[in-house]
C-alpha positions as a printed NumPy array, in Angstrom:
array([[ 72.215,  43.741, -35.029],
       [ 70.862,  42.292, -31.775],
       [ 67.279,  43.041, -32.872],
       [ 67.748,  41.001, -36.074],
       [ 68.702,  37.968, -33.976],
       [ 66.103,  38.515, -31.253],
       [ 63.159,  38.754, -33.649],
       [ 63.278,  35.192, -35.102],
       [ 64.294,  33.798, -31.704],
       [ 61.233,  35.413, -30.116],
       [ 58.978,  33.954, -32.821],
       [ 60.223,  30.468, -31.868],
       [ 59.737,  31.239, -28.149],
       [ 56.182,  32.483, -28.738],
       [ 55.403,  29.46 , -30.924],
       [ 56.441,  26.856, -28.353],
       [ 55.046,  28.888, -25.465],
       [ 51.66 ,  28.931, -27.199],
       [ 51.712,  25.185, -27.893],
       [ 52.543,  24.327, -24.293],
       [ 50.344,  26.922, -22.607],
       [ 53.297,  28.438, -20.745],
       [ 53.651,  31.757, -22.558],
       [ 56.698,  33.029, -24.4  ],
       [ 58.149,  34.793, -21.347],
       [ 59.125,  31.525, -19.676],
       [ 61.238,  30.689, -22.739],
       [ 62.587,  34.068, -23.878],
       [ 63.989,  35.26 , -20.508],
       [ 66.447,  32.309, -20.162],
       [ 67.432,  32.685, -23.849],
       [ 68.111,  36.413, -23.47 ],
       [ 70.12 ,  36.015, -20.281],
       [ 72.005,  32.76 , -20.878],
       [ 72.769,  32.986, -24.588],
       [ 72.518,  36.672, -25.531],
       [ 74.028,  37.906, -22.239],
       [ 71.249,  40.478, -21.752],
       [ 70.928,  41.869, -18.213],
       [ 68.155,  39.873, -16.526],
       [ 66.301,  43.048, -15.5  ],
       [ 66.081,  44.195, -19.141],
       [ 65.012,  40.675, -20.174],
       [ 62.253,  40.64 , -17.538],
       [ 60.993,  44.073, -18.644],
       [ 60.938,  43.035, -22.337],
       [ 59.07 ,  39.843, -21.452],
       [ 56.4  ,  41.811, -19.568],
       [ 55.75 ,  43.997, -22.632],
       [ 55.248,  40.9  , -24.787],
       [ 52.866,  39.404, -22.192],
       [ 50.62 ,  42.485, -22.332],
       [ 50.355,  42.219, -26.123],
       [ 49.74 ,  38.455, -26.349],
       [ 47.264,  38.469, -23.451],
       [ 45.172,  41.201, -25.077],
       [ 44.68 ,  39.169, -28.25 ],
       [ 43.748,  35.955, -26.446],
       [ 41.525,  37.739, -23.919],
       [ 39.352,  39.365, -26.6  ],
       [ 38.713,  35.97 , -28.226],
       [ 37.714,  34.348, -24.921],
       [ 35.415,  37.266, -24.067],
       [ 33.537,  36.796, -27.347],
       [ 33.102,  33.11 , -26.488],
       [ 31.627,  34.021, -23.047],
       [ 34.239,  31.905, -21.23 ],
       [ 35.854,  34.681, -19.179],
       [ 34.442,  35.379, -15.722],
       [ 35.122,  39.129, -15.661],
       [ 33.703,  39.685, -12.17 ],
       [ 35.965,  36.954, -10.746],
       [ 38.961,  38.374, -12.649],
       [ 38.415,  41.861, -11.213],
       [ 38.246,  40.524,  -7.656],
       [ 41.345,  38.337,  -8.035],
       [ 43.267,  41.176,  -9.726],
       [ 43.262,  42.945,  -6.347],
       [ 45.663,  40.241,  -5.183],
       [ 47.801,  40.135,  -8.332],
       [ 48.23 ,  43.909,  -8.651],
       [ 49.298,  44.254,  -5.005],
       [ 51.58 ,  41.267,  -5.57 ],
       [ 53.054,  42.92 ,  -8.675],
       [ 53.831,  46.075,  -6.687],
       [ 55.443,  43.974,  -3.943],
       [ 57.379,  41.988,  -6.548],
       [ 58.775,  45.103,  -8.174],
       [ 59.907,  46.432,  -4.792],
       [ 61.619,  43.097,  -4.104],
       [ 63.186,  43.034,  -7.583],
       [ 64.873,  46.384,  -7.001],
       [ 66.639,  45.025,  -3.908],
       [ 67.443,  41.523,  -5.209],
       [ 70.81 ,  40.84 ,  -6.804],
       [ 70.955,  39.327, -10.3  ],
       [ 72.229,  36.059,  -8.783],
       [ 69.021,  35.714,  -6.757],
       [ 66.883,  36.414,  -9.838],
       [ 68.631,  33.641, -11.791],
       [ 68.079,  31.15 ,  -8.965],
       [ 64.44 ,  32.205,  -8.541],
       [ 63.788,  31.809, -12.266],
       [ 65.458,  28.398, -12.316],
       [ 63.321,  27.195,  -9.418],
       [ 60.202,  28.533, -11.132],
       [ 61.085,  26.593, -14.305],
       [ 61.394,  23.388, -12.285],
       [ 58.018,  24.077, -10.675],
       [ 56.527,  24.781, -14.124],
       [ 57.911,  21.496, -15.459],
       [ 56.307,  19.611, -12.564],
       [ 52.945,  21.356, -13.001],
       [ 52.996,  20.741, -16.768],
       [ 53.569,  17.029, -16.197],
       [ 50.748,  16.803, -13.695],
       [ 47.603,  15.327, -15.184],
       [ 44.678,  17.648, -14.702],
       [ 41.397,  16.186, -13.518],
       [ 38.531,  18.617, -13.408],
       [ 36.755,  18.756, -10.037],
       [ 33.911,  21.232,  -9.826],
       [ 32.735,  22.954,  -6.653],
       [ 29.525,  21.59 ,  -5.18 ],
       [ 28.554,  24.78 ,  -3.334],
       [ 29.574,  28.416,  -3.247],
       [ 31.955,  30.002,  -0.746],
       [ 30.159,  32.848,   1.134],
       [ 32.382,  35.418,  -0.622],
       [ 31.447,  33.973,  -4.022],
       [ 27.784,  34.165,  -3.064],
       [ 27.957,  37.717,  -1.755],
       [ 30.053,  39.065,  -4.663],
       [ 28.129,  36.957,  -7.214],
       [ 31.299,  35.396,  -8.606],
       [ 29.584,  32.176,  -9.703],
       [ 28.464,  32.098, -13.31 ],
       [ 27.933,  29.822, -16.333],
       [ 29.675,  29.069, -19.636],
       [ 28.569,  27.615, -22.996],
       [ 29.275,  23.933, -23.687],
       [ 27.887,  22.211, -26.814],
       [ 24.86 ,  24.468, -27.036],
       [ 24.098,  24.368, -23.301],
       [ 24.969,  26.774, -20.486],
       [ 26.788,  25.04 , -17.627],
       [ 26.467,  26.666, -14.205],
       [ 29.379,  26.464, -11.736],
       [ 30.189,  27.458,  -8.15 ],
       [ 33.437,  28.645,  -6.538],
       [ 35.161,  27.417,  -3.365],
       [ 37.894,  28.881,  -1.094],
       [ 37.895,  32.389,  -2.58 ],
       [ 40.19 ,  33.874,   0.155],
       [ 42.858,  31.195,  -0.463],
       [ 42.623,  31.819,  -4.205],
       [ 43.159,  35.526,  -3.568],
       [ 46.293,  34.779,  -1.506],
       [ 47.743,  32.59 ,  -4.28 ],
       [ 47.03 ,  35.399,  -6.761],
       [ 49.08 ,  37.757,  -4.589],
       [ 52.097,  35.459,  -4.943],
       [ 51.379,  35.099,  -8.676],
       [ 51.72 ,  38.886,  -8.939],
       [ 55.03 ,  38.806,  -7.054],
       [ 56.514,  36.187,  -9.386],
       [ 55.205,  38.032, -12.438],
       [ 56.97 ,  41.256, -11.473],
       [ 60.233,  39.608, -10.383],
       [ 60.611,  37.13 , -13.263],
       [ 58.766,  38.779, -16.151],
       [ 56.249,  35.972, -16.594],
       [ 52.474,  35.819, -16.802],
       [ 52.295,  33.468, -13.79 ],
       [ 49.54 ,  31.608, -15.6  ],
       [ 50.508,  28.401, -13.802],
       [ 49.852,  30.014, -10.401],
       [ 46.592,  31.528, -11.641],
       [ 45.432,  28.153, -12.933],
       [ 46.492,  26.564,  -9.631],
       [ 44.339,  29.073,  -7.745],
       [ 41.255,  28.89 ,  -9.944],
       [ 41.335,  25.289, -11.14 ],
       [ 42.991,  23.588,  -8.156],
       [ 41.761,  25.619,  -5.188],
       [ 38.555,  27.365,  -6.237],
       [ 37.369,  24.432,  -8.428],
       [ 36.617,  26.619, -11.449],
       [ 35.972,  24.74 , -14.744],
       [ 39.175,  24.375, -16.802],
       [ 37.905,  26.387, -19.771],
       [ 36.818,  29.245, -17.522],
       [ 40.109,  29.115, -15.57 ],
       [ 42.168,  29.33 , -18.765],
       [ 40.107,  32.162, -20.25 ],
       [ 40.013,  34.178, -17.015],
       [ 43.755,  33.63 , -16.468],
       [ 44.501,  35.014, -19.954],
       [ 42.361,  38.051, -19.198],
       [ 44.223,  38.672, -15.923],
       [ 47.775,  38.069, -17.159],
       [ 47.856,  41.264, -19.229],
       [ 46.626,  43.413, -16.322],
       [ 49.216,  41.934, -13.956],
       [ 52.008,  42.429, -16.502],
       [ 50.892,  46.027, -17.151],
       [ 51.144,  46.849, -13.434],
       [ 54.691,  45.446, -13.328],
       [ 55.787,  46.899, -16.681],
       [ 54.753,  50.403, -15.624],
       [ 57.126,  50.252, -12.669],
       [ 59.974,  48.901, -14.829],
       [ 59.337,  51.69 , -17.362],
       [ 59.65 ,  54.373, -14.688],
       [ 62.96 ,  52.832, -13.606],
       [ 64.259,  52.87 , -17.193],
       [ 64.58 ,  49.08 , -17.574],
       [ 62.484,  48.842, -20.747],
       [ 64.954,  49.05 , -23.643],
       [ 63.117,  49.52 , -27.002],
       [ 65.902,  47.775, -28.945],
       [ 65.219,  44.637, -26.862],
       [ 61.519,  44.914, -25.979],
       [ 60.268,  45.721, -29.516],
       [ 61.642,  42.681, -31.424],
       [ 60.838,  40.402, -28.484],
       [ 57.207,  41.568, -28.197],
       [ 56.513,  41.477, -31.961],
       [ 58.249,  38.112, -32.353],
       [ 56.347,  36.471, -29.494],
       [ 53.016,  37.794, -30.828],
       [ 53.707,  36.272, -34.263],
       [ 54.956,  33.028, -32.702],
       [ 51.907,  32.719, -30.447],
       [ 49.594,  33.29 , -33.429],
       [ 51.4  ,  30.604, -35.449],
       [ 51.268,  28.221, -32.486],
       [ 47.493,  28.684, -32.146],
       [ 47.067,  27.908, -35.865],
       [ 49.305,  24.818, -35.84 ],
       [ 48.247,  23.321, -32.478],
       [ 45.126,  21.462, -33.745],
       [ 47.306,  19.602, -36.293],
       [ 50.106,  18.58 , -33.904],
       [ 50.43 ,  15.881, -31.299],
       [ 51.285,  18.236, -28.446],
       [ 51.675,  15.495, -25.791],
       [ 54.988,  14.184, -27.165],
       [ 56.219,  17.721, -27.768],
       [ 55.319,  18.587, -24.173],
       [ 57.485,  15.765, -22.739],
       [ 60.47 ,  16.798, -24.887],
       [ 60.117,  20.422, -23.928],
       [ 59.811,  19.616, -20.229],
       [ 63.201,  17.891, -20.443],
       [ 64.7  ,  21.004, -22.047],
       [ 63.047,  23.175, -19.408],
       [ 64.711,  21.189, -16.626],
       [ 68.128,  21.553, -18.318],
       [ 67.667,  25.329, -18.688],
       [ 66.455,  25.556, -15.074],
       [ 69.65 ,  23.872, -13.846],
       [ 71.707,  26.269, -15.997],
       [ 69.905,  29.287, -14.525],
       [ 70.394,  28.049, -10.955],
       [ 74.089,  27.295, -11.54 ],
       [ 74.61 ,  30.744, -13.108],
       [ 72.991,  32.298, -10.047],
       [ 75.154,  30.274,  -7.658],
       [ 78.385,  30.903,  -9.576],
       [ 77.631,  34.562, -10.128]])
């Protein structure tokens, strides 16, 4: 019975998550915990499974378009995978109240970052690590190949470590943190940041999901309808997005995100 309700709900979550670039996990975890009364650990585990599936589809498309910087992704994954392991270890010791508060605070941070207007600033010269590891590359733009450099690689790696922690604890792709590291700190072009982030999200989620599976937190009756629903919703969102005015939808959804964030924090405080 629960699966019949979760499936259409997950489609809606995947649809709006795709339109707003946040991923379905940010939406489905609060819905599962606040309205369906699912244990937050099971909700987090189900969300991670859906992230692996949706990331794989998007990543393959970006790879074909030559937008993903695979070498950069592999280097930064060192930080996210270690962060995911740390996050899982923290999640096992954290009480559910703390998880609710952490998720609420993350939603508020996500709302702020979504509102922030992005202005692309490209790196003028390479960081020594980028030069030595050959992380700089180029991407296609209107028939031309645009070369780009990378700054502050060590700081980007540190941010990726924390992205892995949040991914494991909250069941999210941490795409916002990944974009903050690549776009904001390392001055990677926006298209490359987005594509590389999508490629990395699935790997980070897989590292976390494996640990949750061994602990027995992945419940098929919850994870299956959630994963399938979010995949369908994300596909529909990608098809509809070119025809919609996403800016007005984004403002409305940010307001809802803030309300849900407050609810999550209050639930954590009140137990």
